[in-house]
N, C-alpha and C positions, 0 to 999 in steps of 0.2 A: 504494500500500500504506500501511497505517496504521503510524505510528511508535509503538513500545511503550516504556514505561518499565520498566527492570529495577531492582528495589530492591537495596540492599546485602545484605539477607538472602537474596534469590534468587541473587545472585552468589556469596555465601558457600557456598551449597549446591552450586553448580557446582564450586567449589574442592574442597570436601570429597569430593564424589562423583567427582572427577577427570574431569570432562566436558571435551570439547573446546570451545574458544571462541576466536574471533578478536577481538582488541582493537585498535580504531582509536583511538589516544590522540592528541588534538588539542591537548595542552599543548605548551609550548616544549620544545625538545630537552633543555635542562639539567634541567628538572623531571622529565621522563620518565627520563632517565639516573639521576637521584638516587633515584627511587622510583616504582614502578608496581604495578598489580594483578598478583599472581602466582598461577599455577595450573600444575599438572603438565603439562597438555595445552593451555596457552594459546599462541597465536601473536600476534605484535604487528606493528603498523605505526604509526610515530610521524610524523605530518604536522601541524605547527602550524596552528591554525585560520586564522591570517592568510594562510597559503599556499593556502587553499581558498575565499577570499572570491569568487574569480571562477568558482568551480564545481569539481565533483568529477570531471569527465571524465577528467583525466589520471591519477587513481588507481584508476579502475574495474577495470583489468586486474590490479591488485595485490590486489584483494579476492576472497576465495573465494566460490564459489556454493554450496558444500556444507557450510558451517559457520555457526553462530550468530555474528553480528557485533554487537559491543557498542561503541558510541562513548562515549569517556570524556573528560572535561575536569575542570577544577579544581572548578567549582561547579555545573555542569549546563547553563547557558545556551548555551555554544558547541556542546556535544555535541548538544543538541536541534536546532540549526540545521543542523549537518552531517548528522545522521540524517535530517532532512527532505529535504535535497538528495539523499541516497543513495536515499531512498524514491522520490523523483520519478524516479530513474533505474531504478526497478524492483527494487531490492534490499529484502529483508526484514531490517530492522535494529532494534536497540534502543539506548537511551541509558541511562547509569547515573544513576538518580535521585539528585539531591543531589551528584553528582560525587565527586571523590576526598575531599572533606570528609566526606561521608556514609560512604564506604568506610573512612576512618580511624577513625570513631567506632563502627562496628558491632561488637557483642559477640555471639558465637555460643556459647550454652551447650551443653556436651557433658558427659554423665555420665561420671565417672571410675570410680566404683565404689560399692558399698554399704559402709556402716559397721556396726559392731556394733549389735545390737539395733534394727535398722530404720532407721538413719540413712543419708544419702546425701552424696556429695561430687561437686561439679560444677566443671568448669573453664570459664571464660569466655574464648574465643579471640578476640582482637582481630586479625583477619587482616590488616587494613590497616596495622597498627602493629607487629605482632609481640609484643604484650603479652599476658600470661596472668594472670588473676586467678581467685579461687576462692570457692566458697560451700559450707560444711559445714552440713548440716541435721540436726537431731535433736530429736525430741519437741516439734515446733512452734516451735523456736528456730533461728536461723541465725547463723553467723559468716562475715564476708567478709575475705579476705586480698588485699592489693595491689589495691584497687579503682581502676578508671579513673575519670575525672571525669564520665563519662556515667552518673550514679548511678541514673537512672530504670530502666535495664536490670536492676539488682539488685533494686530495690524491686518492680518488676513481677513478676520471677521469684519472689521470696519470697512475694508475694501469691498467685501461682498455686499455690505449694506449701503455702500456709496456715502460713507460718513468719514469726515476728517477728524482725527483725534485732537481736541483742543485743550483739554484739561486732564491731568493725571493727579490723583490724590492718594495719600497713604493716611489711614485713620490714626496710625501711631507708628513708632519706630519698631519694626518687627524683630522678633528674636528667634522664631522657629523656622523661618524661611527667608530667602534672599529676595528682597523687593525688586521688581522690574520697573518700578515707577520712574526712577531717575533716568534709566536707560531708554524707556519708552518715550519720555519727554524729549530726550536728546534726538532720538530717531525721527520724531514727528514734528518737532518744533513746538510742542504743547507746553503749557505752564505746568510746573511740578509743585504741588502743594504739600506742606508738611506742618504739623502742629509745632509752633516754636518752642514749647516747653519740652519737646522730645528732641529738639535739634541743637542742644547746647554744644555737642561735640562733633557735629557734622562739618565736613570740609568743603562743602559745595554751596552754591547759591540755591535758594528755593523761595517760593511764594509762601507767605505766612498765613497759615490756616487758623483763624481765631474764632472764638465763640460769636455766633450771630452773623458771621460772614455768609453772604449768599452769592453763589456763582451761577450764572445763567448759561445754558447752551442752546444753540439753534434759534431759529426764527420764532419758535413757539415758546421760548423763554422758560424752559423748565428750571425750577429753582432747586439747587442743591444747598440746603441750609445746614450750616455747621453747628453742632451742639457739643459744647465742651463736656466731656464725660470721663474724668480721670478715674484711675483705679487699677487697670491692667498696666498702664504706664501713667506718668504724671501728665502727659499731654494728650492722652487718648481723646479722640473726637468722633462723635457719631454724626451721621447725616440723615436728614429727613428730605426725601425726594418727592416732589409733587404733592406733598401733604398726605401721602399714602404709604410710603415705604420708609422704615427705619433701618438704616445700615448701622449695625451696632458694633462693628469692629470686633475686638476681642474682649469686650465688656460683658456681653450677654450672648449665650448660645441657646440652642433649643433645649438641651437637657442639662445644662450646667451654667456656671458663670466663670468669668475670667480670673486667672491667677495673678497676684500682684508681686510676685517674687523674682521676676526674670532680670531685674536690674539690681537685685540684692536688697530691695527696700520694702519687703512685705509688711513689716510692722508699721512703716511710715505711710504706706499707701492703702492699707486695709480700710481706714476711715473714709478715704476718697471713694473707694469702691462701693462701700455701703451708701454713701451720700448719693452717688450716681444711680444706683439700682433702686434705692428705697425712697428717694426724693425726686431727683431730676426726671427719671423715667416715669415715676408715678404721676407727674404733671402732664404727661403726653397722652394722646388719645389711645385708648385700648384697641381701637380699630386699626392702628398702624400694623403693617405686616413686617415682622422682624426678619431681617436678612443679615445673618452674622458673617464673620470673616472665616469661620471654621466650623466643621462638624466633627463630632467625636467618634460616633459609631454609625454603621451603615443603616441602622434602623431609623435614623433621623431623616433619611431621604423620603420625600413625598413620592407619590406614584409616578409623577412625571420626571423624577430625578432631581428636582429642586430641593432646597433646604430652607424652610420658612415656616413661621407660625405667627398668628396675631399676638400682639403684646398682651392683650387681656387673657388669652389662653395661657401664656407663660406665667403671668401673675398667679394664675390658679394652679398650674401644674409643675412649675420649675421649683424644686426644693430650695435652691439658692435665693429665691425671691420671697421665701416664706419662713424666715428665721427671725422671730420677734426679739429674741434675746441677743443683744449686741455682743456680749462676751462669747456666746456660742458661735455667732457668725465669725468673730475674729479667729476662734480656734479652727473653724472649718477651713478658712482660706489661708491660714499660716501653717497648719499642722497636717492637713489632709491633702497633700500635694503629690502628684505623680512625679516620676523622675523628670529632671529638666530636659529640654530638647537637646538633641545631639548638636554639639559644636555651637551652642547658642551664643556664647560670648564672641566667637569669631563671626557668627552671622550678624550680630549687632554691630560689630566693628565694620563689617562689609557694608551694611546699610548706612553707616555713618560716613562711608568713604575713606575710612582710615586704613583699610587694607584692601588690596585688589587681587583676590585669588583668581586663577584662570578658570575656564569653564568646567574642566574636569574636577578641579578642587571644589568648585561650588556645588557640583552634583554630589560629591562625597559628603560635603557638609550638611546637605539637606536630607540625605537618606534616612528613612525611618518615619514614624508617625509624628503628627503634630502633638504637642503636649502643652497647650495654652490654657487648659481648663482646670478648675478645681473638680476633683472627683466627687 
């Protein structure tokens, strides 16, 4: 049988459409335990490649005959060899083209909704990293919020929509992934906006994104209204777009809240986090659709692949928004934290412009899941 390559885009559709698939992951056990392809109806077998060098005979009985089998490794090479061995045994298998590196970088655009007077809002779902970014389009112009470093995805999509990228925003100085915001602005001539309280150590020029600032795009004048919302970082800024959508950055997620410790200042910023979640956000309309900068688990995806819920629903369901005792809240967000993101200090320095790793180094820095939330 012929061994087929499955692209990250094809695999993403299987996740969104909740299809069944059997993943044979041939990375080492620790890499698999830390981070893997996730799907609602995926099954897994993790056998390191080096354990299969003498053949795949011993694992044949562990592989299903009635499901699509996808062989996955870090970069592709090992999965191709294992897939070929399985094919020689009569199985119909595929391998993940580009490996987990390609999976980590794939962005899947999903339309969130229409804006006033003909505009559109899209969410770019980075399934392999849990990152979410956004593109608002109006009157032939586009604004990007929290761009990933794979900027060609945004430029290509804007070209398809006939839109010129005019503004690029970061809601805060990211620590779990390398921002593509500054690069995207340089590539397109757009303005790059960053909250000044997060920009004390940056080495480049930027437009100052401050509370109450409104930026308009397109002839239909879609308002992107900045809302100062510290807690994850001291400069964290949310956006209200079109009076209907709340882009919450890393302050509020669907099933959790942002962690305040990635600059080493958890005890200092926990009060800001509570102030934002329990006062600033409480003053907003509960009808706003919350669009975060990350998701934690695959269950947070809606049926169309998007990640969103109304603010009122989160006030009712999100545990982090329902802790009346301030001391208990403080304990939650300073003591109940997952491991910090891989290479997060180097990522912060890269986003400040203080170091300039090459593309392969940037890939390695980002490998693994996002860890921006309190559990």
